[in-house]
N, C-alpha and C positions, 0 to 999 in steps of 0.2 A: 185503909183499907177495912170494911167491916160488913158484916151480914146486917140484913134487916132484924133479926132476932136480936142481936148484939145492941143496935140501938133501941130497941125496946125493953130491953134488960137494964139499959142505961137510962132509960125514964124518957126516951124521945119516942113520940108517937110515930107510925107510920104516915098518917097525913102530915106531919111535919117534914117527914123525910121526902115526901112526894113534892112538898112546897120548896124545900131546899134544892131538889132535882130541877124544878122548873125555873127556878130562878138562877141557876148554872153555879151555885155554892158548892154541889157536889155531883159526880157523875155516876150513872148508872152502868156498872162494868157489865153485868148480866143479872140473870134471874136472883133477885134477893141479895145482889152484892154492889157496894158502892164506895166511892173514893173521892176525896177531896179532889176539886177540880185543878188546883194549881200543885199538886202532889208531883215531886220528883220520880221519874220512874227508874228501876234498875233496870241493867241488862236482863234479869231473870224475872222479871215482872210477870210473866205468864205462868212461872212456877209457883209464885206467891198466891195469884188468881187459883190456881187449880188446888192449891192446898186450902184455901178458904172455902171452895165449893165442895171438895171431897175430903173432910176432915180426916177420915179413916183411911186414906189412901196414902201411897208412898212414890215419889218419883223414882222411876226406874228405866232400865234399859237405855235407847239413846238420849235420853233427856238428862239422866243421870251422868252419863258419859260426857256430854257436853258441859254439864254443871261442873264436874270435876278436872273440866279442860283437857280430857282424853281425846279427845277428836275434834276434827275442824268442821264436821259435819254440823249443819244446823238443824234440828229436827222440825218437821212441818207441825208437829203436835206436841202436845205434852203427853209423855207415856206415863200412866199411872198403874200400879200395881195394887189389887185390893185382895181380900181374903177370899177363899173360895166360896164361902156362904154369905158373903155380904151383898147388900144390894146395889146393882149397877147405876149410879145416878145418872139423871137424863139432864146432861149440860149441852148446851148448844155452843156456847163461846165460853173461854177458848177452845180450841179444838183439842180433845182428848183422846187417847188411845187407852182403852183398858186391856189389862192382863190379870188373870186370875193366878194367884199363887197359893199352893196348899199350904196347911198349918205346920208343915215341918219347915218351909224356907220362907213364908212371909215375915215372920218377925226378927230373922236374922240379919245383922248389918245395918240397922237404922240408924243413922244420925239426924240430929235436929240443927237446922240452920236457921238464922233470920234473915228475911229478905223483906225490905220495905214494912219493918214491925211485924211480920207475919212467921210465924213458926212452920216452916216447911220441912218434910220429913223427906230424907233422900238416902238411898242406899249408899255405902260407903263403896270406895272404887274397887276393892277386891270382890264384893258382892257383886257389884255392878258388871264386872269382867264375867264372872261365871254366869250370871242371868244371860248375857249377851250369847253365850255358848249354849247356854239352854235354849234359846229362842233363835238360834242360828239357821235353822231349816226354813226353806221357802215354800213347801208344799203341805197340805193338810188344813184344814179348818182350824185348828188351834195356833196355827204359824202364821194366818193371814196377816200380811202387811209385817213381814218378819223383817227385823234390822238386817240379817244375812250374817254369813261367816266372815266376809272382810272387814266388817266393821267390829266384829268381836275381835278379830287379830289386831287390828288398829288399837282397839282398847287395851288388850294385853300387852302389847308391845309399848305403848305409853306409860301404861301403869307401873310397868317395871323400870322403863328408863326414866321416869321422873321420880321414882321412889315413892310413889303414892300408895303401893300395896307392894306386900312382901310374896315371894313365892309360895312360903308356907301357910299365910292367910289365903291365897287364891286355892291351895290345894286343900285346905280344910273346908273352906266354902263348897268345892267341887265334890268333896266326898259327901259331904252333907246332903248334896242335891241329887246324889246318885250319878255323877257324870265324870268322876275323876277318869275313868279309862278313855274318855274323849278328849278331855283337855289335857291329859298327861304328856302326849308326845308334842303338841305345840308349846306348852310350858318348859319341856325339857330342851326343845330346838331354842327357845329364846333365851335360856338361861345358861345355855352350854358353855359360851365365851365370857361368862361373866365374872 
């Protein structure tokens, strides 16, 4: 998978890329994004596409929860976090849902994973659970298409059960994000019998 500007940097002209597309050697996945026609697709292919199209973005919320195996929900779109002042990319495919994270919470908890040879930035499980609680509400402009509280609770339960996050990590991220008082009763209830 490569962007058109990566082809140009490697010495392949745009005209050559166009001819390769016409001959079926490569597929045009979206505006300026190409892939070999016979490439094997990973289950997280859409995350790799999103990472190529939004290089400053980070996979978050429901998409990160599904990536880490903390939910059975299959997201209908890729959730991407961008910094508060970053330009929102105009991407039509794959379907993306953008959320803006402030300077205090955006850089925390980013992991890098390789999917189909593409470096994909994804929030770690503890940070993802905290973000799910931050975006748990259904009302208001900021929370349009919110994942909701049930998915946040499922993510918290699975992260603790599968030992992909510790209560201490979740508490630290919740304190940094300013939602510790909201998350604490849920965390206490789930760790009471541990």
